[in-house]
N, C-alpha and C positions, 0 to 999 in steps of 0.2 A: 829781483824781480820777481816777490812771491807771488804776486796775481800771477803772471804768465805760469809760473809751474803750477799751480793749481788747475788753470784752463788748460793748460799742456797734459794735464794727468786725466782730466774729463776724458778730453779729446782719444789719449790712448786707451781709457779704459772702455769709450764708445765704438773704437777701431777694433778692439777685442772682443765684444759684445757681451760686456756685463751690464746686469741689471742697471737700473733701469732704461737704458740706451734700448732701442727700434733693433739693432741688429741681434740683441738677446731674443728677442721676441721669435725672428727666425731659426735662430739655431735651437729655441724650445721647441719649435713646431718641428724640425727637424727631425728632433731627439725623440721627442713624441709619436713620431710616424714610424719612424724605425721600431721604436718598442711595440708598439702597436701593432704593426706589421709583419710584428714576429723576428726580427730581424736583431734581436741582442745584442751580437758580436756586432755589430757594426753603429750599435747607439752604443757601447761602451767604449770603442776604439773611435769616436766620436768625441765623446765626454773625455775622455784620457789625451787624447791629442792634444783638445782644446784649453786642457790642465795645462800641459807645457807650452801650448804659444802664453798664455799669461803669464806662466812662471818667467818664461825668458823675457819677455817684452819686460814684465815688470822690473826684472833684474836691470836691462838696459837700462830702462825710462829711470830708475829709480836714483841711479846715481847723477841723471841731469838735472833732477829735480830739487833733490836735498841738498846739490853742490859740493863742493870742496871742502875737508873738513877746516876749521879754523873760524877766524871772527869773519861778522857777515857785515858788509855794507851797506849804510842804510840807501836806499834808492829814492831820489826827488821823484815827487809826484807826477804824474803827466796826464792829466785827463782826456788828452785825444787818444792816447794811448789805452788808458784804463779801459775807457769808454769802450773803442771798440772789439776789445779782448769780453767783456761784460756781455755785449750787444749778440757777439757768436756766442760764449757759453749759454747765455739765455734761448738761443735759437737750438743748439743741440740738443738742451734739456727739452725744450718743448716738442722738437722732433722723436726724441725719446720716449715720451707718452701719449704720441698721438702719430697714427702711422694713417698718407692719405691712402683713401680705398682702392684705387690702383694696384698700389704699390702692397698693399696688405692681399692683395688677389694676386699677386705676383709670389706672394711669398708662400702663398697655399696652395700652389699651382708645383711649385718647387716640392712642399712639403708631400703633394700626391703623387711626384714621380717617383720619389724617395721611397715611399710606401707601394708603389708599384700599382697605382690607381689609375 
């Protein structure tokens, strides 16, 4: 199921907060606010622990996506399954590039709390 693996990897990267997904923008604003506010240690620890989360998730999810070693079985195309996966993947990408205004204000408020304003 190669399409399912690709969409699952996209979802995992979105949950972790990798660019270009929307969670990355909030993480970036938090780190920027930490460095601008003089909280360098907090910013460095946030980046360091975020890297650890990324490495751990990729380690575990990578085995599921790549599958066991050996011969790959050919999957029969199923339009109803593939269409729904592609629709959800498209929604994930759209949300990654466009954040609704109320959600963006919420993220900005969280960054201001970290910054101490």
